[in-house]
N, CA and C atoms as a LAMMPS dump frame, in Angstrom:
ITEM: TIMESTEP
0
ITEM: NUMBER OF ATOMS
396
ITEM: BOX BOUNDS ff ff ff
-5.0000000000000000e+02 5.0000000000000000e+02
-5.0000000000000000e+02 5.0000000000000000e+02
-5.0000000000000000e+02 5.0000000000000000e+02
ITEM: ATOMS id mol type element x y z
1 1 1 N -398.097 -363.724 -320.621
2 1 2 C -397.547 -362.55 -319.559
3 1 3 C -396.849 -362.846 -318.602
4 2 1 N -397.032 -364.02 -318.02
5 2 2 C -396.312 -364.348 -316.686
6 2 3 C -394.781 -364.733 -317.168
7 3 1 N -394.406 -364.792 -318.602
8 3 2 C -393.144 -365.116 -318.599
9 3 3 C -392.211 -363.757 -318.236
10 4 1 N -392.999 -362.512 -318.264
11 4 2 C -392.536 -361.411 -318.425
12 4 3 C -392.363 -361.013 -316.907
13 5 1 N -393.055 -361.641 -316.094
14 5 2 C -392.977 -361.331 -314.668
15 5 3 C -391.893 -361.97 -313.859
16 6 1 N -391.836 -363.123 -314.103
17 6 2 C -390.402 -363.753 -313.546
18 6 3 C -389.171 -363.002 -313.983
19 7 1 N -388.56 -362.876 -315.118
20 7 2 C -387.395 -361.598 -315.321
21 7 3 C -387.381 -360.419 -314.311
22 8 1 N -388.688 -359.746 -314.388
23 8 2 C -388.75 -358.675 -313.96
24 8 3 C -388.598 -358.914 -312.373
25 9 1 N -389.185 -359.666 -311.679
26 9 2 C -389.164 -360.019 -310.185
27 9 3 C -387.507 -360.398 -309.866
28 10 1 N -386.852 -361.029 -310.808
29 10 2 C -385.514 -361.69 -310.605
30 10 3 C -384.687 -360.065 -310.473
31 11 1 N -385.072 -359.071 -311.568
32 11 2 C -384.336 -358.195 -311.812
33 11 3 C -384.456 -357.397 -310.608
34 12 1 N -385.651 -357.336 -309.781
35 12 2 C -385.939 -356.652 -308.633
36 12 3 C -385.13 -356.895 -307.907
37 13 1 N -384.956 -358.31 -307.416
38 13 2 C -384.37 -358.782 -306.251
39 13 3 C -382.733 -358.34 -306.522
40 14 1 N -382.122 -358.251 -307.688
41 14 2 C -381.008 -357.882 -307.746
42 14 3 C -380.582 -356.682 -307.747
43 15 1 N -381.681 -355.621 -307.792
44 15 2 C -381.233 -354.199 -307.67
45 15 3 C -380.533 -354.016 -306.321
46 16 1 N -380.991 -354.178 -305.215
47 16 2 C -380.37 -353.993 -304.112
48 16 3 C -378.704 -354.026 -303.976
49 17 1 N -378.491 -355.009 -304.28
50 17 2 C -376.661 -355.387 -304.511
51 17 3 C -376.188 -354.325 -305.59
52 18 1 N -376.764 -354.559 -306.389
53 18 2 C -376.114 -353.868 -307.67
54 18 3 C -376.15 -351.871 -307.175
55 19 1 N -377.306 -351.556 -306.486
56 19 2 C -377.245 -350.324 -305.777
57 19 3 C -376.059 -350.008 -305.074
58 20 1 N -375.754 -351.287 -304.187
59 20 2 C -374.39 -351.204 -303.371
60 20 3 C -373.003 -351.294 -304.082
61 21 1 N -372.982 -351.533 -305.306
62 21 2 C -371.868 -351.694 -306.097
63 21 3 C -371.028 -350.826 -306.146
64 22 1 N -371.374 -349.692 -306.408
65 22 2 C -370.36 -348.392 -306.593
66 22 3 C -369.891 -348.076 -305.164
67 23 1 N -370.82 -347.662 -304.38
68 23 2 C -369.951 -347.334 -303.203
69 23 3 C -368.951 -348.565 -302.48
70 24 1 N -369.317 -349.489 -302.674
71 24 2 C -368.381 -350.764 -301.901
72 24 3 C -367.143 -350.801 -302.927
73 25 1 N -367.555 -350.629 -304.341
74 25 2 C -366.035 -350.575 -305.184
75 25 3 C -365.249 -349.553 -304.578
76 26 1 N -365.83 -348.463 -304.468
77 26 2 C -365.449 -346.87 -304.157
78 26 3 C -364.157 -347.107 -302.798
79 27 1 N -365.125 -347.736 -302.113
80 27 2 C -364.054 -348.339 -300.559
81 27 3 C -363.181 -348.828 -300.986
82 28 1 N -363.199 -349.723 -301.654
83 28 2 C -362.242 -350.754 -301.998
84 28 3 C -360.786 -350.241 -302.799
85 29 1 N -361.352 -349.587 -303.731
86 29 2 C -360.667 -348.614 -304.479
87 29 3 C -359.701 -347.701 -303.818
88 30 1 N -360.583 -346.792 -302.695
89 30 2 C -359.845 -345.983 -301.92
90 30 3 C -358.851 -346.415 -301.034
91 31 1 N -359.143 -347.532 -300.262
92 31 2 C -358.189 -348.333 -299.811
93 31 3 C -356.634 -348.736 -300.234
94 32 1 N -357.155 -349.18 -301.459
95 32 2 C -355.809 -349.509 -302.361
96 32 3 C -355.047 -348.202 -302.931
97 33 1 N -355.844 -347.087 -303.024
98 33 2 C -355.362 -345.975 -303.421
99 33 3 C -354.278 -345.146 -302.155
100 34 1 N -354.961 -345.352 -300.916
101 34 2 C -354.232 -344.955 -299.898
102 34 3 C -352.761 -345.736 -299.613
103 35 1 N -353.004 -347.02 -300.136
104 35 2 C -351.757 -347.984 -299.916
105 35 3 C -350.762 -347.546 -300.895
106 36 1 N -350.846 -347.45 -302.05
107 36 2 C -350.175 -346.885 -303.059
108 36 3 C -349.496 -345.511 -302.491
109 37 1 N -350.116 -344.541 -302.182
110 37 2 C -349.467 -343.297 -301.485
111 37 3 C -348.966 -343.384 -299.969
112 38 1 N -348.823 -344.931 -299.657
113 38 2 C -348.315 -345.023 -298.378
114 38 3 C -348.604 -344.3 -297.382
115 39 1 N -350.13 -343.956 -297.461
116 39 2 C -351.033 -343.338 -296.237
117 39 3 C -351.673 -344.497 -295.792
118 40 1 N -351.09 -345.08 -294.851
119 40 2 C -351.529 -345.825 -293.675
120 40 3 C -352.583 -345.644 -292.912
121 41 1 N -352.412 -344.434 -292.72
122 41 2 C -353.788 -343.6 -291.422
123 41 3 C -354.95 -343.932 -292.452
124 42 1 N -354.986 -343.063 -293.63
125 42 2 C -355.812 -343.09 -294.809
126 42 3 C -356.281 -344.646 -295.211
127 43 1 N -355.678 -345.754 -295.168
128 43 2 C -355.771 -346.879 -295.556
129 43 3 C -356.968 -347.441 -294.595
130 44 1 N -356.509 -347.381 -293.321
131 44 2 C -356.944 -347.806 -291.985
132 44 3 C -358.437 -347.23 -291.878
133 45 1 N -358.831 -345.86 -292.407
134 45 2 C -360.235 -345.595 -292.148
135 45 3 C -361.252 -346.319 -293.27
136 46 1 N -360.661 -347.208 -293.753
137 46 2 C -361.716 -348.301 -294.723
138 46 3 C -361.917 -349.311 -294.187
139 47 1 N -360.982 -349.523 -293.227
140 47 2 C -361.148 -351.177 -292.182
141 47 3 C -362.63 -350.895 -291.392
142 48 1 N -362.949 -352.106 -290.973
143 48 2 C -364.492 -351.921 -290.423
144 48 3 C -363.907 -352.05 -288.861
145 49 1 N -364.936 -351.457 -287.831
146 49 2 C -364.619 -351.385 -286.494
147 49 3 C -363.881 -352.597 -285.988
148 50 1 N -364.257 -354.059 -286.447
149 50 2 C -363.707 -354.968 -285.792
150 50 3 C -362.302 -355.32 -286.085
151 51 1 N -361.815 -354.739 -287.467
152 51 2 C -360.699 -354.958 -287.934
153 51 3 C -359.665 -353.911 -287.237
154 52 1 N -360.292 -352.695 -287.285
155 52 2 C -359.647 -351.538 -286.12
156 52 3 C -359.441 -351.878 -284.876
157 53 1 N -360.008 -352.599 -284.283
158 53 2 C -360.21 -353.251 -282.974
159 53 3 C -358.907 -354.13 -282.831
160 54 1 N -358.933 -355.25 -283.917
161 54 2 C -358.038 -356.457 -283.91
162 54 3 C -356.344 -355.845 -284.06
163 55 1 N -356.277 -354.995 -285.025
164 55 2 C -355.038 -354.39 -285.328
165 55 3 C -354.506 -352.961 -284.597
166 56 1 N -355.394 -352.224 -284.214
167 56 2 C -355.206 -351.175 -283.097
168 56 3 C -354.731 -349.965 -283.47
169 57 1 N -353.898 -350.033 -284.454
170 57 2 C -353.32 -348.583 -284.959
171 57 3 C -353.193 -349.13 -286.827
172 58 1 N -352.916 -347.825 -287.165
173 58 2 C -352.707 -347.939 -288.73
174 58 3 C -351.277 -348.606 -289.182
175 59 1 N -350.382 -348.484 -288.2
176 59 2 C -349.181 -348.872 -288.528
177 59 3 C -349.132 -350.384 -288.199
178 60 1 N -349.53 -350.988 -287.158
179 60 2 C -349.862 -352.618 -287.319
180 60 3 C -350.801 -353.054 -288.274
181 61 1 N -351.846 -352.487 -288.985
182 61 2 C -352.75 -352.7 -290.179
183 61 3 C -351.619 -352.929 -291.158
184 62 1 N -351.063 -351.821 -291.489
185 62 2 C -350.281 -351.89 -292.716
186 62 3 C -348.94 -352.632 -292.747
187 63 1 N -348.897 -353.052 -291.491
188 63 2 C -347.603 -353.954 -291.7
189 63 3 C -348.309 -355.366 -291.936
190 64 1 N -349.259 -355.752 -291.216
191 64 2 C -350.079 -356.702 -291.671
192 64 3 C -350.087 -356.983 -293.209
193 65 1 N -350.762 -355.861 -294.075
194 65 2 C -351.205 -355.821 -294.914
195 65 3 C -349.572 -356.206 -295.999
196 66 1 N -348.646 -355.483 -295.816
197 66 2 C -347.464 -355.427 -296.609
198 66 3 C -347.085 -357.081 -296.34
199 67 1 N -347.151 -357.825 -295.683
200 67 2 C -346.439 -358.989 -295.179
201 67 3 C -347.466 -360.053 -295.87
202 68 1 N -348.98 -359.84 -295.566
203 68 2 C -349.876 -361.026 -296.1
204 68 3 C -350.585 -360.807 -297.341
205 69 1 N -350.618 -359.669 -297.58
206 69 2 C -351.323 -359.288 -298.894
207 69 3 C -350.471 -358.239 -299.747
208 70 1 N -349.558 -358.554 -300.012
209 70 2 C -348.122 -357.622 -300.761
210 70 3 C -348.737 -357.148 -302.185
211 71 1 N -349.949 -358.083 -302.768
212 71 2 C -350.152 -357.578 -303.992
213 71 3 C -351.477 -356.753 -303.679
214 72 1 N -352.025 -356.384 -302.618
215 72 2 C -353.038 -355.412 -302.274
216 72 3 C -352.42 -353.987 -302.044
217 73 1 N -351.263 -354.416 -301.454
218 73 2 C -350.356 -353.101 -300.979
219 73 3 C -349.683 -352.315 -302.23
220 74 1 N -349.393 -353.276 -302.942
221 74 2 C -348.812 -352.625 -304.347
222 74 3 C -349.076 -353.309 -305.674
223 75 1 N -350.254 -353.119 -306.203
224 75 2 C -350.939 -353.517 -307.156
225 75 3 C -350.416 -352.801 -308.556
226 76 1 N -350.085 -353.727 -309.388
227 76 2 C -350.021 -352.875 -310.602
228 76 3 C -351.332 -352.919 -311.236
229 77 1 N -352.586 -353.618 -311.037
230 77 2 C -353.627 -353.252 -311.695
231 77 3 C -354.753 -353.878 -310.781
232 78 1 N -355.974 -353.147 -310.899
233 78 2 C -357.041 -353.72 -310.111
234 78 3 C -358.267 -353.671 -310.608
235 79 1 N -359 -355.005 -310.985
236 79 2 C -360.14 -355.062 -311.505
237 79 3 C -361.376 -355.425 -310.749
238 80 1 N -362.68 -354.91 -310.562
239 80 2 C -363.833 -355.529 -309.83
240 80 3 C -364.667 -356.402 -310.523
241 81 1 N -364.781 -357.559 -309.798
242 81 2 C -365.534 -358.456 -310.155
243 81 3 C -367.288 -358.563 -309.481
244 82 1 N -367.604 -359.498 -309.36
245 82 2 C -369.117 -359.659 -308.956
246 82 3 C -369.163 -359.482 -307.673
247 83 1 N -370.113 -358.443 -307.394
248 83 2 C -370.643 -358.377 -305.841
249 83 3 C -371.724 -359.533 -305.525
250 84 1 N -371.254 -360.457 -304.557
251 84 2 C -372.417 -361.7 -303.988
252 84 3 C -372.793 -361.339 -302.674
253 85 1 N -373.821 -361.933 -302.375
254 85 2 C -374.458 -362.277 -300.981
255 85 3 C -374.703 -363.504 -300.728
256 86 1 N -373.503 -363.929 -299.73
257 86 2 C -373.279 -365.292 -299.396
258 86 3 C -373.533 -365.333 -297.751
259 87 1 N -374.743 -366.259 -297.294
260 87 2 C -375.078 -366.024 -295.904
261 87 3 C -375.341 -364.848 -295.355
262 88 1 N -376.012 -364.274 -296.165
263 88 2 C -376.466 -362.819 -295.452
264 88 3 C -375.184 -361.778 -295.602
265 89 1 N -373.782 -362.015 -296.032
266 89 2 C -372.666 -361.157 -296.116
267 89 3 C -372.501 -360.755 -297.46
268 90 1 N -371.974 -359.528 -297.694
269 90 2 C -371.931 -359.15 -298.917
270 90 3 C -370.366 -358.951 -299.208
271 91 1 N -369.754 -359.865 -300.549
272 91 2 C -368.326 -360.705 -300.616
273 91 3 C -368.17 -359.623 -302.356
274 92 1 N -367.257 -358.574 -302.497
275 92 2 C -366.96 -358.054 -303.706
276 92 3 C -365.55 -358.88 -304.133
277 93 1 N -365.899 -359.632 -305.341
278 93 2 C -364.435 -360.288 -305.79
279 93 3 C -363.695 -359.249 -306.626
280 94 1 N -362.508 -359.18 -306.275
281 94 2 C -361.287 -358.04 -306.687
282 94 3 C -360.118 -359.2 -307.475
283 95 1 N -360.083 -358.656 -308.687
284 95 2 C -358.712 -359.366 -309.051
285 95 3 C -357.73 -358.033 -309.137
286 96 1 N -356.552 -358.61 -308.943
287 96 2 C -355.15 -357.854 -308.406
288 96 3 C -354.003 -358.58 -309.686
289 97 1 N -353.226 -357.434 -310.282
290 97 2 C -352.227 -357.898 -310.716
291 97 3 C -351.153 -357.519 -309.69
292 98 1 N -350.146 -358.229 -309.243
293 98 2 C -348.983 -357.738 -308.53
294 98 3 C -348.024 -356.897 -309.404
295 99 1 N -346.712 -356.735 -308.551
296 99 2 C -345.493 -355.724 -309.442
297 99 3 C -344.951 -356.89 -310.148
298 100 1 N -344.88 -358.079 -309.952
299 100 2 C -344.21 -358.915 -310.934
300 100 3 C -345.189 -359.604 -312.18
301 101 1 N -346.626 -359.322 -312.379
302 101 2 C -347.39 -359.382 -313.208
303 101 3 C -348.019 -360.647 -313.055
304 102 1 N -348.061 -361.294 -311.781
305 102 2 C -349.214 -362.083 -311.265
306 102 3 C -350.529 -361.976 -310.941
307 103 1 N -351.301 -362.49 -311.613
308 103 2 C -352.926 -362.378 -310.884
309 103 3 C -353.243 -363.128 -309.624
310 104 1 N -354.095 -362.467 -308.9
311 104 2 C -354.946 -362.683 -307.854
312 104 3 C -355.901 -362.627 -307.759
313 105 1 N -356.713 -363.488 -307.107
314 105 2 C -358.487 -363.128 -306.842
315 105 3 C -358.498 -362.985 -305.242
316 106 1 N -359.359 -362.061 -305.024
317 106 2 C -359.699 -361.86 -303.416
318 106 3 C -360.965 -361.54 -303.603
319 107 1 N -361.617 -361.98 -302.355
320 107 2 C -363.021 -361.567 -301.757
321 107 3 C -362.805 -360.909 -300.554
322 108 1 N -363.339 -359.602 -300.883
323 108 2 C -363.627 -358.603 -299.865
324 108 3 C -365.024 -358.781 -299.171
325 109 1 N -365.063 -358.974 -297.677
326 109 2 C -366.266 -359.181 -297.032
327 109 3 C -366.769 -357.523 -296.853
328 110 1 N -367.629 -356.999 -296.787
329 110 2 C -368.097 -355.454 -297.018
330 110 3 C -369.322 -355.758 -295.669
331 111 1 N -369.381 -354.287 -294.984
332 111 2 C -370.374 -354.603 -294.005
333 111 3 C -370.42 -352.686 -293.891
334 112 1 N -371.795 -352.358 -293.952
335 112 2 C -372.363 -350.862 -293.956
336 112 3 C -372.36 -350.098 -292.42
337 113 1 N -371.808 -349.476 -292.008
338 113 2 C -371.817 -348.707 -291.295
339 113 3 C -372.182 -347.249 -291.198
340 114 1 N -372.159 -346.783 -289.908
341 114 2 C -372.846 -345.326 -289.978
342 114 3 C -371.875 -344.283 -290.887
343 115 1 N -370.305 -344.721 -290.869
344 115 2 C -369.509 -343.942 -291.749
345 115 3 C -369.452 -344.603 -293.172
346 116 1 N -370.467 -345.501 -293.512
347 116 2 C -370.485 -345.837 -294.912
348 116 3 C -369.903 -347.387 -295.034
349 117 1 N -369.608 -347.843 -296.13
350 117 2 C -369.103 -349.26 -296.3
351 117 3 C -367.567 -349.447 -295.855
352 118 1 N -367.361 -350.198 -295.138
353 118 2 C -366.001 -350.792 -294.364
354 118 3 C -365.563 -352.006 -294.93
355 119 1 N -364.343 -352.197 -294.851
356 119 2 C -363.712 -353.965 -295.279
357 119 3 C -363.915 -354.819 -294.225
358 120 1 N -364.342 -355.688 -293.688
359 120 2 C -364.759 -356.489 -292.7
360 120 3 C -363.52 -357.545 -292.969
361 121 1 N -363.204 -358.047 -293.992
362 121 2 C -362.391 -359.028 -294.191
363 121 3 C -361.95 -359.096 -295.657
364 122 1 N -360.953 -359.971 -295.618
365 122 2 C -360.106 -360.096 -297.257
366 122 3 C -359.98 -361.486 -297.298
367 123 1 N -360.331 -362.276 -298.183
368 123 2 C -359.869 -363.796 -298.238
369 123 3 C -359.005 -363.993 -299.679
370 124 1 N -357.541 -364.508 -299.752
371 124 2 C -356.896 -364.559 -300.8
372 124 3 C -357.719 -366.067 -301.27
373 125 1 N -357.904 -365.902 -302.763
374 125 2 C -358.608 -367.106 -302.633
375 125 3 C -357.737 -368.204 -303.479
376 126 1 N -357.657 -369.496 -303.36
377 126 2 C -356.773 -370.51 -304.174
378 126 3 C -356.867 -370.356 -305.749
379 127 1 N -355.57 -370.905 -306.07
380 127 2 C -355.479 -371.086 -307.39
381 127 3 C -355.224 -369.552 -308.02
382 128 1 N -354.298 -368.739 -307.311
383 128 2 C -353.608 -367.691 -307.858
384 128 3 C -352.817 -367.688 -308.612
385 129 1 N -351.961 -366.813 -309.032
386 129 2 C -351.394 -366.647 -310.22
387 129 3 C -352.235 -366.792 -311.395
388 130 1 N -352.947 -366.023 -311.472
389 130 2 C -353.89 -366.305 -312.923
390 130 3 C -353.599 -365.921 -314.116
391 131 1 N -352.315 -365.533 -314.413
392 131 2 C -351.58 -365.069 -315.473
393 131 3 C -351.986 -363.544 -315.939
394 132 1 N -352.38 -362.621 -315.122
395 132 2 C -352.953 -361.244 -315.384
396 132 3 C -353.195 -361.613 -316.691
């Protein structure tokens, strides 16, 4: 009987992250949708308070994303990967295909605020051009 308790216990530990997956992925997709519509003000609403403080305005933020993360600003495809906890922070893996058909893997650090889930950091992972 103990063999069944271990998998059930492991499943119970995974439930909180799994329950957060949909709203976290919705936040990321919402920001990407705003970028695709050239709605920088809307895209900025998905940023964490820390990111908002760093960039100060939606225009500054949008310019940074256009230059540093063009694959996020104008993706041709987006696929969500795993949600993971690393050192107490939640990271959502996202696979993006850019306008030229190159694949990129990114990690989004997510934080929960009074206004819901917000994007606190994005890391472009090494070994990009994953070949869509």
